[in-house]
C-alpha positions as CSV (number, residue, x, y, z in Angstrom):
1,M,123.0,55.1,135.4
2,S,125.3,52.8,137.4
3,L,128.1,55.4,137.1
4,L,125.8,58.0,138.6
5,L,124.8,55.7,141.5
6,L,128.5,55.0,142.1
7,A,129.4,58.7,142.2
8,I,126.5,59.5,144.6
9,G,127.5,56.6,146.8
10,L,131.1,57.7,146.9
11,V,130.1,61.3,147.8
12,L,127.8,60.1,150.6
13,S,130.5,57.7,151.9
14,V,133.2,60.4,152.1
15,E,130.7,63.0,153.6
16,G,129.4,60.5,156.1
17,L,133.0,59.4,157.1
18,A,134.0,63.0,157.7
19,L,130.9,63.7,159.8
20,A,131.3,60.4,161.8
21,L,135.0,60.8,162.5
22,A,135.2,64.6,163.2
23,P,131.8,66.2,163.8
24,S,133.3,69.2,165.7
25,R,135.8,69.9,162.9
26,M,132.9,69.9,160.4
27,E,131.1,72.4,162.6
28,D,134.3,74.6,162.6
29,L,134.6,74.2,158.8
30,L,130.9,75.2,158.2
31,A,131.4,78.2,160.5
32,R,134.4,79.3,158.4
33,F,132.4,78.8,155.2
34,S,129.6,80.9,156.5
35,A,132.1,83.7,157.4
36,M,133.5,83.7,153.9
37,P,132.2,86.3,151.4
38,R,129.6,84.8,149.0
39,D,131.8,85.4,146.0
40,Q,134.7,83.5,147.6
41,R,132.4,80.5,148.4
42,R,131.1,80.6,144.8
43,A,134.7,80.6,143.5
44,L,135.6,77.7,145.8
45,G,132.5,75.7,144.6
46,L,133.4,76.4,141.0
47,G,136.9,75.2,141.5
48,A,135.7,72.0,143.2
49,L,133.3,71.5,140.3
50,A,136.1,71.9,137.8
51,L,138.4,69.5,139.7
52,G,135.6,67.0,139.9
53,V,134.9,67.1,136.2
54,V,138.6,66.7,135.4
55,L,138.9,63.7,137.7
56,V,135.8,62.1,136.2
57,W,137.1,62.7,132.7
58,L,140.5,61.3,133.6
59,A,138.9,58.2,135.2
60,R,136.8,57.6,132.1
61,H,139.7,58.0,129.7
62,L,142.1,55.9,131.7
63,G,139.8,52.9,131.7
64,A,138.3,53.1,135.2
């Protein structure tokens, strides 16, 4: 449970930092995402999911 809370806290920290430091860039990025075809957004999301799973697996197996 503490690992899940840590992960959620890290995600919220990074997301909040991006929104706080560059809100106009986030608006541009969201506009680009909405202009992408749905299948391309889905592929991007699946790629991010796969990368996240690999990073968590590496962190767990390297003793983090």
